[in-house]
Structure formats: structure tokens, C-alpha cells
N, CA, C and O atoms as a printed pandas DataFrame, in Angstrom:
     atom_number atom_name residue_name chain_id  residue_number  x_coord  y_coord  z_coord
0              1         N          UNK        A               1  -81.029  -47.736  -83.469
1              2        CA          UNK        A               1  -80.408  -47.694  -82.585
2              3         C          UNK        A               1  -80.544  -46.803  -81.376
3              4         O          UNK        A               1  -80.291  -47.152  -80.223
4              5         N          UNK        A               2  -81.000  -45.533  -81.786
5              6        CA          UNK        A               2  -81.246  -44.701  -80.888
6              7         C          UNK        A               2  -82.397  -44.927  -79.872
7              8         O          UNK        A               2  -82.308  -44.654  -78.675
8              9         N          UNK        A               3  -83.574  -45.497  -80.528
9             10        CA          UNK        A               3  -84.649  -45.753  -79.966
10            11         C          UNK        A               3  -84.552  -47.030  -79.150
11            12         O          UNK        A               3  -85.405  -47.165  -78.273
12            13         N          UNK        A               4  -83.660  -47.975  -79.301
13            14        CA          UNK        A               4  -83.074  -49.118  -78.418
14            15         C          UNK        A               4  -82.401  -48.419  -77.132
15            16         O          UNK        A               4  -82.682  -48.641  -75.955
16            17         N          UNK        A               5  -81.653  -47.715  -77.531
17            18        CA          UNK        A               5  -80.841  -47.100  -76.387
18            19         C          UNK        A               5  -81.853  -46.112  -75.263
19            20         O          UNK        A               5  -81.635  -45.947  -74.063
20            21         N          UNK        A               6  -82.825  -45.627  -75.956
21            22        CA          UNK        A               6  -83.827  -44.926  -75.071
22            23         C          UNK        A               6  -84.646  -45.817  -74.383
23            24         O          UNK        A               6  -85.136  -45.439  -73.319
24            25         N          UNK        A               7  -84.927  -47.155  -74.888
25            26        CA          UNK        A               7  -85.560  -48.170  -73.973
26            27         C          UNK        A               7  -84.617  -48.839  -73.137
27            28         O          UNK        A               7  -85.124  -49.550  -72.269
28            29         N          UNK        A               8  -83.376  -48.789  -73.182
29            30        CA          UNK        A               8  -82.541  -49.311  -72.303
30            31         C          UNK        A               8  -82.435  -48.323  -71.088
31            32         O          UNK        A               8  -82.563  -48.664  -69.912
32            33         N          UNK        A               9  -82.216  -47.220  -71.476
33            34        CA          UNK        A               9  -82.271  -46.129  -70.340
34            35         C          UNK        A               9  -83.549  -45.918  -69.609
35            36         O          UNK        A               9  -83.559  -45.431  -68.479
36            37         N          UNK        A              10  -84.523  -46.243  -70.179
37            38        CA          UNK        A              10  -85.920  -46.218  -69.482
38            39         C          UNK        A              10  -86.167  -47.516  -68.452
39            40         O          UNK        A              10  -86.847  -47.538  -67.426
40            41         N          UNK        A              11  -85.317  -48.689  -69.126
41            42        CA          UNK        A              11  -85.712  -49.776  -68.168
42            43         C          UNK        A              11  -84.585  -49.308  -66.809
43            44         O          UNK        A              11  -85.027  -49.240  -65.662
44            45         N          UNK        A              12  -83.522  -49.092  -67.035
45            46        CA          UNK        A              12  -82.645  -48.595  -66.079
46            47         C          UNK        A              12  -83.122  -47.697  -65.061
47            48         O          UNK        A              12  -82.967  -47.901  -63.857
48            49         N          UNK        A              13  -83.745  -46.629  -65.594
49            50        CA          UNK        A              13  -84.477  -45.409  -64.815
50            51         C          UNK        A              13  -85.821  -46.015  -64.056
51            52         O          UNK        A              13  -86.140  -45.580  -62.949
52            53         N          UNK        A              14  -86.435  -46.843  -64.591
53            54        CA          UNK        A              14  -87.524  -47.157  -63.909
54            55         C          UNK        A              14  -87.408  -48.521  -62.886
55            56         O          UNK        A              14  -88.315  -48.701  -62.073
56            57         N          UNK        A              15  -86.460  -49.311  -62.942
57            58        CA          UNK        A              15  -85.841  -49.944  -62.069
58            59         C          UNK        A              15  -85.248  -49.358  -60.789
59            60         O          UNK        A              15  -85.369  -49.840  -59.663
60            61         N          UNK        A              16  -84.579  -48.231  -61.132
61            62        CA          UNK        A              16  -83.825  -47.625  -59.892
62            63         C          UNK        A              16  -84.913  -46.708  -59.168
63            64         O          UNK        A              16  -84.850  -46.572  -57.947
64            65         N          UNK        A              17  -85.842  -46.123  -59.862
65            66        CA          UNK        A              17  -86.900  -45.343  -59.251
66            67         C          UNK        A              17  -87.888  -46.207  -58.458
67            68         O          UNK        A              17  -88.554  -45.648  -57.587
68            69         N          UNK        A              18  -88.069  -47.747  -58.719
69            70        CA          UNK        A              18  -88.988  -48.520  -58.165
70            71         C          UNK        A              18  -88.236  -49.206  -56.976
71            72         O          UNK        A              18  -88.831  -49.596  -55.972
72            73         N          UNK        A              19  -86.841  -49.330  -57.166
73            74        CA          UNK        A              19  -86.147  -50.159  -56.122
74            75         C          UNK        A              19  -85.173  -48.988  -54.925
75            76         O          UNK        A              19  -84.608  -49.263  -53.866
76            77         N          UNK        A              20  -85.291  -47.841  -55.560
77            78        CA          UNK        A              20  -84.347  -46.880  -54.765
78            79         C          UNK        A              20  -83.083  -47.137  -54.559
79            80         O          UNK        A              20  -82.515  -46.879  -53.498
80            81         N          UNK        A              21  -82.480  -47.720  -55.660
81            82        CA          UNK        A              21  -80.956  -48.071  -55.679
82            83         C          UNK        A              21  -80.704  -48.182  -57.297
83            84         O          UNK        A              21  -81.557  -48.391  -58.159
84            85         N          UNK        A              22  -79.232  -47.974  -57.474
85            86        CA          UNK        A              22  -78.605  -48.243  -58.618
86            87         C          UNK        A              22  -78.951  -49.710  -59.275
87            88         O          UNK        A              22  -79.013  -50.623  -58.451
88            89         N          UNK        A              23  -79.122  -49.963  -60.281
89            90        CA          UNK        A              23  -79.373  -51.176  -61.027
90            91         C          UNK        A              23  -77.998  -51.820  -61.133
91            92         O          UNK        A              23  -77.159  -50.922  -61.071
92            93         N          UNK        A              24  -77.488  -52.895  -61.255
93            94        CA          UNK        A              24  -76.155  -53.493  -61.456
94            95         C          UNK        A              24  -76.270  -53.796  -62.899
95            96         O          UNK        A              24  -77.354  -53.846  -63.480
96            97         N          UNK        A              25  -75.085  -54.003  -63.481
97            98        CA          UNK        A              25  -74.866  -54.359  -64.789
98            99         C          UNK        A              25  -75.789  -55.784  -65.141
99           100         O          UNK        A              25  -76.543  -56.038  -66.080
100          101         N          UNK        A              26  -75.422  -56.475  -64.105
101          102        CA          UNK        A              26  -75.928  -57.903  -64.526
102          103         C          UNK        A              26  -77.651  -57.769  -64.551
103          104         O          UNK        A              26  -78.391  -58.410  -65.298
104          105         N          UNK        A              27  -78.042  -56.833  -63.604
105          106        CA          UNK        A              27  -79.532  -56.992  -63.207
106          107         C          UNK        A              27  -79.853  -56.095  -64.746
107          108         O          UNK        A              27  -80.762  -56.612  -65.395
108          109         N          UNK        A              28  -79.381  -55.151  -65.227
109          110        CA          UNK        A              28  -79.453  -54.410  -66.472
110          111         C          UNK        A              28  -79.730  -55.164  -67.421
111          112         O          UNK        A              28  -80.749  -55.036  -68.101
112          113         N          UNK        A              29  -78.742  -56.168  -67.614
113          114        CA          UNK        A              29  -78.425  -56.925  -68.826
114          115         C          UNK        A              29  -79.777  -57.857  -68.711
115          116         O          UNK        A              29  -80.512  -57.932  -69.695
116          117         N          UNK        A              30  -80.102  -58.576  -67.483
117          118        CA          UNK        A              30  -81.214  -59.451  -67.650
118          119         C          UNK        A              30  -82.575  -58.593  -67.915
119          120         O          UNK        A              30  -83.337  -58.963  -68.808
120          121         N          UNK        A              31  -82.799  -57.726  -67.322
121          122        CA          UNK        A              31  -83.997  -56.975  -67.771
122          123         C          UNK        A              31  -84.173  -56.535  -69.054
123          124         O          UNK        A              31  -85.302  -56.433  -69.533
124          125         N          UNK        A              32  -83.003  -56.215  -69.775
125          126        CA          UNK        A              32  -82.788  -55.851  -71.341
126          127         C          UNK        A              32  -83.008  -57.020  -72.043
127          128         O          UNK        A              32  -83.166  -57.013  -73.264
128          129         N          UNK        A              33  -83.031  -58.018  -71.379
129          130        CA          UNK        A              33  -82.714  -59.380  -72.396
130          131         C          UNK        A              33  -81.767  -59.317  -73.220
131          132         O          UNK        A              33  -81.992  -59.672  -74.377
132          133         N          UNK        A              34  -80.567  -58.888  -72.876
133          134        CA          UNK        A              34  -79.222  -58.852  -73.827
134          135         C          UNK        A              34  -78.291  -60.267  -73.457
135          136         O          UNK        A              34  -78.326  -60.794  -72.345
136          137         N          UNK        A              35  -77.673  -60.644  -74.308
137          138        CA          UNK        A              35  -76.780  -61.796  -74.015
138          139         C          UNK        A              35  -75.935  -61.498  -72.871
139          140         O          UNK        A              35  -75.867  -62.348  -71.984
140          141         N          UNK        A              36  -75.218  -60.308  -72.750
141          142        CA          UNK        A              36  -73.933  -60.244  -71.772
142          143         C          UNK        A              36  -73.941  -58.816  -71.391
143          144         O          UNK        A              36  -74.593  -57.982  -72.018
144          145         N          UNK        A              37  -73.189  -58.527  -70.325
145          146        CA          UNK        A              37  -72.854  -57.145  -69.880
146          147         C          UNK        A              37  -72.109  -56.601  -71.114
147          148         O          UNK        A              37  -72.540  -55.564  -71.618
148          149         N          UNK        A              38  -71.196  -57.114  -71.565
149          150        CA          UNK        A              38  -70.368  -56.525  -72.806
150          151         C          UNK        A              38  -71.323  -56.200  -73.888
151          152         O          UNK        A              38  -71.100  -55.086  -74.361
152          153         N          UNK        A              39  -72.250  -56.782  -74.388
153          154        CA          UNK        A              39  -73.223  -56.663  -75.490
154          155         C          UNK        A              39  -74.001  -55.189  -74.669
155          156         O          UNK        A              39  -74.028  -54.071  -75.182
156          157         N          UNK        A              40  -74.455  -55.467  -73.611
157          158        CA          UNK        A              40  -75.124  -54.256  -73.240
158          159         C          UNK        A              40  -74.208  -52.728  -73.315
159          160         O          UNK        A              40  -74.609  -51.610  -73.639
160          161         N          UNK        A              41  -73.058  -53.109  -72.951
161          162        CA          UNK        A              41  -72.159  -51.790  -72.949
162          163         C          UNK        A              41  -71.912  -51.407  -74.468
163          164         O          UNK        A              41  -71.741  -50.219  -74.739
164          165         N          UNK        A              42  -71.889  -52.299  -75.398
165          166        CA          UNK        A              42  -71.808  -52.056  -76.698
166          167         C          UNK        A              42  -73.337  -51.387  -77.437
167          168         O          UNK        A              42  -73.349  -50.669  -78.437
168          169         N          UNK        A              43  -74.319  -51.745  -76.811
169          170        CA          UNK        A              43  -75.478  -51.212  -77.119
170          171         C          UNK        A              43  -75.709  -49.767  -76.560
171          172         O          UNK        A              43  -76.201  -48.889  -77.270
172          173         N          UNK        A              44  -75.362  -49.568  -75.349
173          174        CA          UNK        A              44  -75.196  -48.235  -74.890
174          175         C          UNK        A              44  -74.274  -47.255  -75.615
175          176         O          UNK        A              44  -74.591  -46.104  -75.914
176          177         N          UNK        A              45  -73.003  -47.886  -75.884
177          178        CA          UNK        A              45  -72.014  -46.996  -76.512
178          179         C          UNK        A              45  -72.700  -46.644  -77.988
179          180         O          UNK        A              45  -72.787  -45.513  -78.465
180          181         N          UNK        A              46  -73.130  -47.789  -78.554
181          182        CA          UNK        A              46  -73.811  -47.406  -80.141
182          183         C          UNK        A              46  -74.879  -46.257  -79.972
183          184         O          UNK        A              46  -74.884  -45.316  -80.765
184          185         N          UNK        A              47  -75.628  -46.325  -79.111
185          186        CA          UNK        A              47  -76.661  -45.255  -78.593
186          187         C          UNK        A              47  -76.333  -43.918  -78.589
187          188         O          UNK        A              47  -76.917  -43.080  -79.276
188          189         N          UNK        A              48  -75.296  -43.656  -77.740
189          190        CA          UNK        A              48  -74.704  -42.562  -77.353
190          191         C          UNK        A              48  -74.164  -41.899  -78.737
191          192         O          UNK        A              48  -74.467  -40.791  -79.178
192          193         N          UNK        A              49  -73.178  -42.980  -79.381
193          194        CA          UNK        A              49  -72.766  -42.254  -80.497
194          195         C          UNK        A              49  -73.723  -41.861  -81.730
195          196         O          UNK        A              49  -73.542  -40.820  -82.360
196          197         N          UNK        A              50  -74.672  -42.696  -82.002
197          198        CA          UNK        A              50  -75.742  -42.480  -82.741
198          199         C          UNK        A              50  -76.242  -41.162  -82.597
199          200         O          UNK        A              50  -76.278  -40.329  -83.502
200          201         N          UNK        A              51  -76.720  -40.960  -81.148
201          202        CA          UNK        A              51  -77.509  -39.775  -80.780
202          203         C          UNK        A              51  -76.662  -38.224  -81.083
203          204         O          UNK        A              51  -77.103  -37.136  -81.455
204          205         N          UNK        A              52  -75.244  -38.690  -80.733
205          206        CA          UNK        A              52  -74.401  -37.667  -80.762
206          207         C          UNK        A              52  -74.263  -37.347  -82.353
207          208         O          UNK        A              52  -74.321  -36.201  -82.798
208          209         N          UNK        A              53  -74.125  -38.190  -82.931
209          210        CA          UNK        A              53  -73.898  -37.830  -84.432
210          211         C          UNK        A              53  -75.182  -37.123  -85.019
211          212         O          UNK        A              53  -75.069  -36.102  -85.697
212          213         N          UNK        A              54  -76.171  -37.584  -84.792
213          214        CA          UNK        A              54  -77.435  -37.027  -85.265
214          215         C          UNK        A              54  -77.647  -35.494  -84.767
215          216         O          UNK        A              54  -77.890  -34.594  -85.571
216          217         N          UNK        A              55  -77.551  -35.314  -83.593
217          218        CA          UNK        A              55  -77.387  -33.900  -82.887
218          219         C          UNK        A              55  -76.513  -33.167  -83.360
219          220         O          UNK        A              55  -76.809  -32.011  -83.661
220          221         N          UNK        A              56  -75.260  -33.639  -83.537
221          222        CA          UNK        A              56  -74.299  -32.629  -84.336
222          223         C          UNK        A              56  -74.452  -32.406  -85.539
223          224         O          UNK        A              56  -74.054  -31.324  -85.969
224          225         N          UNK        A              57  -75.009  -33.264  -86.348
225          226        CA          UNK        A              57  -75.253  -33.202  -87.837
226          227         C          UNK        A              57  -76.466  -31.970  -87.982
227          228         O          UNK        A              57  -76.360  -31.245  -88.971
228          229         N          UNK        A              58  -77.224  -31.798  -87.354
229          230        CA          UNK        A              58  -78.407  -31.067  -87.370
230          231         C          UNK        A              58  -78.450  -29.715  -86.343
231          232         O          UNK        A              58  -79.403  -28.990  -86.057
232          233         N          UNK        A              59  -77.226  -29.676  -85.965
233          234        CA          UNK        A              59  -77.214  -28.314  -84.885
234          235         C          UNK        A              59  -77.328  -27.014  -86.213
235          236         O          UNK        A              59  -77.590  -25.922  -85.709
236          237         N          UNK        A              60  -77.215  -26.976  -87.365
237          238        CA          UNK        A              60  -77.504  -25.837  -88.461
238          239         C          UNK        A              60  -78.940  -25.872  -88.293
239          240         O          UNK        A              60  -79.486  -24.773  -88.203
240          241         N          UNK        A              61  -79.569  -26.766  -88.240
241          242        CA          UNK        A              61  -81.317  -26.653  -88.125
242          243         C          UNK        A              61  -81.691  -25.708  -86.768
243          244         O          UNK        A              61  -82.546  -24.825  -86.828
244          245         N          UNK        A              62  -80.973  -26.001  -85.606
245          246        CA          UNK        A              62  -81.246  -25.079  -84.541
246          247         C          UNK        A              62  -81.037  -23.731  -84.912
247          248         O          UNK        A              62  -81.954  -22.944  -84.676
248          249         N          UNK        A              63  -79.785  -23.226  -85.563
249          250        CA          UNK        A              63  -79.514  -21.815  -85.691
250          251         C          UNK        A              63  -80.700  -21.319  -86.565
251          252         O          UNK        A              63  -81.313  -20.277  -86.331
252          253         N          UNK        A              64  -80.977  -22.211  -87.650
253          254        CA          UNK        A              64  -81.920  -21.531  -88.757
254          255         C          UNK        A              64  -83.093  -21.300  -88.177
255          256         O          UNK        A              64  -83.685  -20.257  -88.452
256          257         N          UNK        A              65  -83.745  -22.395  -87.104
257          258        CA          UNK        A              65  -84.710  -22.060  -86.559
258          259         C          UNK        A              65  -84.753  -20.927  -85.669
259          260         O          UNK        A              65  -85.718  -20.163  -85.700
260          261         N          UNK        A              66  -83.690  -20.738  -84.798
261          262        CA          UNK        A              66  -83.562  -19.423  -84.042
262          263         C          UNK        A              66  -83.426  -18.032  -84.796
263          264         O          UNK        A              66  -83.801  -16.976  -84.286
264          265         N          UNK        A              67  -82.898  -18.122  -85.963
265          266        CA          UNK        A              67  -82.978  -17.006  -86.870
266          267         C          UNK        A              67  -84.325  -16.537  -87.416
267          268         O          UNK        A              67  -84.702  -15.366  -87.463
268          269         N          UNK        A              68  -85.136  -17.840  -87.909
269          270        CA          UNK        A              68  -86.437  -17.623  -88.624
270          271         C          UNK        A              68  -87.502  -17.308  -87.613
271          272         O          UNK        A              68  -88.367  -16.491  -87.928
272          273         N          UNK        A              69  -87.520  -17.787  -86.615
273          274        CA          UNK        A              69  -88.864  -17.631  -85.564
274          275         C          UNK        A              69  -88.787  -16.223  -85.104
275          276         O          UNK        A              69  -87.937  -15.371  -85.364
276          277         N          UNK        A              70  -89.957  -16.148  -84.290
277          278        CA          UNK        A              70  -89.962  -15.011  -83.682
278          279         C          UNK        A              70  -89.324  -14.819  -82.240
279          280         O          UNK        A              70  -89.971  -14.459  -81.257
280          281         N          UNK        A              71  -88.107  -15.077  -82.248
281          282        CA          UNK        A              71  -87.202  -15.057  -81.129
282          283         C          UNK        A              71  -86.536  -13.641  -81.087
283          284         O          UNK        A              71  -85.544  -13.410  -80.396
284          285         N          UNK        A              72  -87.117  -12.766  -81.829
285          286        CA          UNK        A              72  -86.324  -11.206  -81.676
286          287         C          UNK        A              72  -86.801  -10.537  -80.530
287          288         O          UNK        A              72  -86.048   -9.864  -79.827
288          289         N          UNK        A              73  -88.176  -10.696  -80.263
289          290        CA          UNK        A              73  -88.458  -10.174  -78.873
290          291         C          UNK        A              73  -87.732  -10.957  -77.693
291          292         O          UNK        A              73  -87.566  -10.216  -76.724
292          293         N          UNK        A              74  -87.414  -11.813  -77.569
293          294        CA          UNK        A              74  -86.532  -12.636  -76.472
294          295         C          UNK        A              74  -85.179  -11.755  -76.537
295          296         O          UNK        A              74  -84.727  -11.088  -75.606
296          297         N          UNK        A              75  -84.659  -11.883  -77.755
297          298        CA          UNK        A              75  -82.975  -11.038  -77.657
298          299         C          UNK        A              75  -83.373   -9.799  -77.211
299          300         O          UNK        A              75  -82.605   -9.289  -76.395
300          301         N          UNK        A              76  -84.529   -9.051  -77.565
301          302        CA          UNK        A              76  -84.660   -7.612  -76.808
302          303         C          UNK        A              76  -84.686   -7.711  -75.422
303          304         O          UNK        A              76  -84.168   -6.842  -74.721
304          305         N          UNK        A              77  -85.334   -8.856  -74.884
305          306        CA          UNK        A              77  -85.514   -8.911  -73.586
306          307         C          UNK        A              77  -84.220   -9.273  -72.815
307          308         O          UNK        A              77  -84.299   -9.398  -71.593
308          309         N          UNK        A              78  -82.942   -9.463  -73.494
309          310        CA          UNK        A              78  -81.820   -9.765  -72.896
310          311         C          UNK        A              78  -81.265  -11.063  -73.049
311          312         O          UNK        A              78  -80.192  -11.423  -72.564
312          313         N          UNK        A              79  -82.235  -11.940  -73.924
313          314        CA          UNK        A              79  -81.639  -13.351  -74.037
314          315         C          UNK        A              79  -80.823  -13.423  -75.195
315          316         O          UNK        A              79  -81.481  -13.189  -76.209
316          317         N          UNK        A              80  -79.394  -13.710  -75.448
317          318        CA          UNK        A              80  -78.734  -13.682  -76.564
318          319         C          UNK        A              80  -78.953  -14.846  -77.493
319          320         O          UNK        A              80  -79.447  -15.917  -77.141
320          321         N          UNK        A              81  -78.549  -14.551  -78.699
321          322        CA          UNK        A              81  -78.899  -15.671  -79.786
322          323         C          UNK        A              81  -78.150  -17.060  -79.236
323          324         O          UNK        A              81  -78.676  -18.167  -79.355
324          325         N          UNK        A              82  -77.087  -16.884  -78.731
325          326        CA          UNK        A              82  -76.272  -18.046  -78.354
326          327         C          UNK        A              82  -77.174  -18.943  -77.407
327          328         O          UNK        A              82  -77.441  -20.119  -77.652
328          329         N          UNK        A              83  -77.650  -18.176  -76.190
329          330        CA          UNK        A              83  -78.747  -18.781  -75.501
330          331         C          UNK        A              83  -79.823  -19.464  -75.992
331          332         O          UNK        A              83  -80.128  -20.638  -75.782
332          333         N          UNK        A              84  -80.452  -18.531  -76.756
333          334        CA          UNK        A              84  -81.458  -19.314  -77.744
334          335         C          UNK        A              84  -81.012  -20.732  -78.236
335          336         O          UNK        A              84  -81.538  -21.806  -77.945
336          337         N          UNK        A              85  -79.932  -20.507  -79.041
337          338        CA          UNK        A              85  -79.465  -21.653  -79.497
338          339         C          UNK        A              85  -79.240  -23.030  -78.599
339          340         O          UNK        A              85  -79.429  -24.190  -78.967
340          341         N          UNK        A              86  -78.846  -22.623  -77.501
341          342        CA          UNK        A              86  -78.594  -23.495  -76.229
342          343         C          UNK        A              86  -79.641  -24.026  -75.960
343          344         O          UNK        A              86  -79.528  -25.233  -75.742
344          345         N          UNK        A              87  -80.987  -23.477  -75.857
345          346        CA          UNK        A              87  -82.318  -23.709  -75.627
346          347         C          UNK        A              87  -82.839  -24.553  -76.724
347          348         O          UNK        A              87  -83.487  -25.560  -76.438
348          349         N          UNK        A              88  -82.625  -24.250  -77.876
349          350        CA          UNK        A              88  -83.032  -24.979  -78.982
350          351         C          UNK        A              88  -82.446  -26.316  -79.243
351          352         O          UNK        A              88  -83.061  -27.271  -79.718
352          353         N          UNK        A              89  -81.067  -26.294  -78.850
353          354        CA          UNK        A              89  -80.207  -27.584  -79.053
354          355         C          UNK        A              89  -81.016  -28.773  -77.982
355          356         O          UNK        A              89  -80.999  -29.985  -78.195
356          357         N          UNK        A              90  -81.623  -28.183  -76.950
357          358        CA          UNK        A              90  -82.270  -29.308  -76.078
358          359         C          UNK        A              90  -83.749  -29.825  -76.788
359          360         O          UNK        A              90  -84.180  -30.949  -76.531
360          361         N          UNK        A              91  -84.428  -28.955  -77.644
361          362        CA          UNK        A              91  -85.428  -29.457  -78.190
362          363         C          UNK        A              91  -84.832  -30.767  -79.409
363          364         O          UNK        A              91  -85.346  -31.868  -79.606
364          365         N          UNK        A              92  -83.690  -30.212  -80.029
365          366        CA          UNK        A              92  -83.069  -31.040  -80.731
366          367         C          UNK        A              92  -82.571  -32.593  -80.149
367          368         O          UNK        A              92  -82.764  -33.609  -80.817
368          369         N          UNK        A              93  -82.100  -32.604  -79.202
369          370        CA          UNK        A              93  -81.685  -33.840  -78.443
370          371         C          UNK        A              93  -83.051  -34.492  -77.751
371          372         O          UNK        A              93  -82.947  -35.670  -77.410
372          373         N          UNK        A              94  -84.338  -33.819  -77.511
373          374        CA          UNK        A              94  -85.021  -34.482  -77.077
374          375         C          UNK        A              94  -85.914  -35.053  -78.394
375          376         O          UNK        A              94  -86.425  -36.171  -78.326
376          377         N          UNK        A              95  -86.064  -34.234  -79.564
377          378        CA          UNK        A              95  -86.306  -34.915  -80.840
378          379         C          UNK        A              95  -85.566  -36.292  -81.321
379          380         O          UNK        A              95  -86.198  -37.243  -81.780
380          381         N          UNK        A              96  -84.184  -36.277  -81.161
381          382        CA          UNK        A              96  -83.325  -37.147  -81.404
382          383         C          UNK        A              96  -83.763  -38.393  -80.698
383          384         O          UNK        A              96  -83.840  -39.411  -81.387
384          385         N          UNK        A              97  -84.085  -38.469  -79.328
385          386        CA          UNK        A              97  -84.375  -39.418  -78.462
386          387         C          UNK        A              97  -85.633  -39.925  -78.693
387          388         O          UNK        A              97  -85.880  -41.065  -78.301
388          389         N          UNK        A              98  -86.729  -39.079  -79.434
389          390        CA          UNK        A              98  -88.240  -39.570  -79.393
390          391         C          UNK        A              98  -88.607  -39.828  -80.845
391          392         O          UNK        A              98  -89.747  -40.178  -81.148
392          393         N          UNK        A              99  -87.659  -39.660  -81.728
393          394        CA          UNK        A              99  -87.969  -39.762  -83.141
394          395         C          UNK        A              99  -88.256  -41.173  -83.668
395          396         O          UNK        A              99  -87.518  -42.138  -83.468
396          397         N          UNK        A             100  -89.183  -41.191  -84.228
397          398        CA          UNK        A             100  -89.836  -42.782  -84.746
398          399         C          UNK        A             100  -89.788  -42.602  -86.159
399          400         O          UNK        A             100  -90.762  -41.936  -86.508
400          401         N          UNK        A             101  -88.967  -42.959  -87.231
401          402        CA          UNK        A             101  -89.127  -42.907  -88.647
402          403         C          UNK        A             101  -90.373  -43.741  -89.122
403          404         O          UNK        A             101  -90.836  -43.577  -90.251
404          405         N          UNK        A             102  -90.860  -44.569  -88.300
405          406        CA          UNK        A             102  -92.057  -45.440  -88.789
406          407         C          UNK        A             102  -93.162  -44.421  -89.025
407          408         O          UNK        A             102  -94.032  -44.735  -89.838
408          409         N          UNK        A             103  -93.235  -43.318  -88.458
409          410        CA          UNK        A             103  -94.411  -42.368  -88.285
410          411         C          UNK        A             103  -94.378  -41.730  -89.478
411          412         O          UNK        A             103  -95.383  -41.047  -89.675
412          413         N          UNK        A             104  -93.428  -41.714  -90.494
413          414        CA          UNK        A             104  -93.448  -41.102  -91.763
414          415         C          UNK        A             104  -92.796  -39.574  -91.972
415          416         O          UNK        A             104  -92.676  -39.042  -93.076
416          417         N          UNK        A             105  -92.456  -39.055  -90.878
417          418        CA          UNK        A             105  -92.008  -37.619  -90.909
418          419         C          UNK        A             105  -90.484  -37.549  -91.132
419          420         O          UNK        A             105  -89.766  -38.435  -90.668
420          421         N          UNK        A             106  -90.063  -36.696  -91.709
421          422        CA          UNK        A             106  -88.575  -36.505  -91.882
422          423         C          UNK        A             106  -88.083  -36.036  -90.460
423          424         O          UNK        A             106  -88.762  -35.300  -89.745
424          425         N          UNK        A             107  -86.780  -36.551  -90.095
425          426        CA          UNK        A             107  -86.061  -35.892  -88.828
426          427         C          UNK        A             107  -86.129  -34.410  -88.773
427          428         O          UNK        A             107  -86.497  -33.843  -87.744
428          429         N          UNK        A             108  -85.779  -33.748  -89.867
429          430        CA          UNK        A             108  -85.673  -32.347  -89.816
430          431         C          UNK        A             108  -87.071  -31.817  -89.445
431          432         O          UNK        A             108  -87.079  -30.937  -88.584
432          433         N          UNK        A             109  -88.204  -32.191  -89.931
433          434        CA          UNK        A             109  -89.517  -31.802  -89.630
434          435         C          UNK        A             109  -90.032  -31.903  -88.371
435          436         O          UNK        A             109  -90.711  -31.015  -87.857
436          437         N          UNK        A             110  -89.686  -33.161  -87.731
437          438        CA          UNK        A             110  -89.937  -33.516  -86.242
438          439         C          UNK        A             110  -89.093  -32.557  -85.389
439          440         O          UNK        A             110  -89.604  -31.812  -84.554
440          441         N          UNK        A             111  -87.927  -32.606  -85.611
441          442        CA          UNK        A             111  -86.862  -31.665  -84.643
442          443         C          UNK        A             111  -87.335  -30.155  -84.830
443          444         O          UNK        A             111  -87.304  -29.422  -83.842
444          445         N          UNK        A             112  -87.731  -29.706  -85.936
445          446        CA          UNK        A             112  -88.165  -28.293  -85.926
446          447         C          UNK        A             112  -89.172  -27.818  -85.107
447          448         O          UNK        A             112  -89.188  -26.727  -84.536
448          449         N          UNK        A             113  -90.268  -28.948  -85.067
449          450        CA          UNK        A             113  -91.265  -28.887  -83.984
450          451         C          UNK        A             113  -90.719  -28.726  -82.669
451          452         O          UNK        A             113  -90.855  -27.681  -82.032
452          453         N          UNK        A             114  -90.057  -29.810  -82.213
453          454        CA          UNK        A             114  -89.295  -29.904  -80.736
454          455         C          UNK        A             114  -88.657  -28.461  -80.764
455          456         O          UNK        A             114  -89.221  -27.698  -79.980
456          457         N          UNK        A             115  -87.838  -28.021  -81.325
457          458        CA          UNK        A             115  -86.887  -26.967  -81.454
458          459         C          UNK        A             115  -87.863  -25.676  -80.967
459          460         O          UNK        A             115  -87.682  -24.970  -79.974
460          461         N          UNK        A             116  -88.885  -25.585  -81.900
461          462        CA          UNK        A             116  -89.880  -24.241  -81.779
462          463         C          UNK        A             116  -90.500  -24.433  -80.610
463          464         O          UNK        A             116  -90.632  -23.464  -79.862
464          465         N          UNK        A             117  -91.002  -25.725  -80.225
465          466        CA          UNK        A             117  -91.500  -25.816  -78.940
466          467         C          UNK        A             117  -90.763  -25.433  -77.567
467          468         O          UNK        A             117  -91.316  -24.697  -76.750
468          469         N          UNK        A             118  -89.658  -25.899  -77.385
469          470        CA          UNK        A             118  -88.842  -25.571  -76.676
470          471         C          UNK        A             118  -88.551  -23.940  -76.335
471          472         O          UNK        A             118  -88.639  -23.366  -75.249
472          473         N          UNK        A             119  -88.172  -23.404  -77.660
473          474        CA          UNK        A             119  -87.969  -22.017  -77.766
474          475         C          UNK        A             119  -89.193  -21.253  -77.250
475          476         O          UNK        A             119  -89.061  -20.290  -76.494
476          477         N          UNK        A             120  -90.414  -21.704  -77.679
477          478        CA          UNK        A             120  -91.598  -21.040  -77.262
478          479         C          UNK        A             120  -91.878  -20.908  -75.754
479          480         O          UNK        A             120  -92.533  -20.011  -75.224
480          481         N          UNK        A             121  -91.321  -21.872  -75.194
481          482        CA          UNK        A             121  -91.418  -21.978  -73.345
482          483         C          UNK        A             121  -90.373  -21.456  -72.744
483          484         O          UNK        A             121  -90.329  -21.350  -71.518
484          485         N          UNK        A             122  -89.330  -21.038  -73.604
485          486        CA          UNK        A             122  -88.016  -20.446  -72.822
486          487         C          UNK        A             122  -88.296  -19.097  -72.202
487          488         O          UNK        A             122  -87.413  -18.511  -71.575
């Protein structure tokens, strides 16, 4: 569901960048090869719901990574643990968007890589 939603949004963004205008619901429906605008709305809604649930269910992972990694020096530099959790959640969101279960990794392993990457760049 999430991968399909990411593909739908990429189609929309690519069209808008290429044409310099917002895509209409009908154009988006046709580009996505979906039966109807109603079906497109359902797919987008399902995508948002699935992504939100996945991110919400794994926020504890962000807290665990922040606590276990070498973010202590960043806290000494005036960056609070809350700010680090916010940064880490961006990595979690990106992991949710890009995760491909066919690659054989568990989501938590994949998300940890993204969370640590975002934290190391913050």
C-alpha cells in the first residue's frame, strides 16, 4: 500500500514539475491507470493511513536509537533529546516511504539505518 502511494505521489509530482501546474484529479487518475477518481482517492487515503500507522507504531524505535547512539555530544551542544527525536522521526518517515519488503530486511533494521543516517547529518 505504501509503495503504491509513493508511486502515485511521484506521478503527481513529476507531472506538476514537467507542466508547471497542478495535475487535475482526472489527469492523475489516467496517469495512474486507476479506474476512477474515487478509486484514486481511496488509494491515496489508504496510503496515508498505512504510512501513519507504520510510523506511529515505530516511534519507540526512534527513541531507542536516540538513546543508544552517540548523540550525547549533540545534546551537549544544546540540541535537546526532543529535537533529536524529531530529526530521527524524519528518518523513520523516509524509511516508511522507501521500504521494500522484497529485499529481505526487517522494517526495524531498515528504519534504524535511516534514523541513524538522519541523526548523523543533523
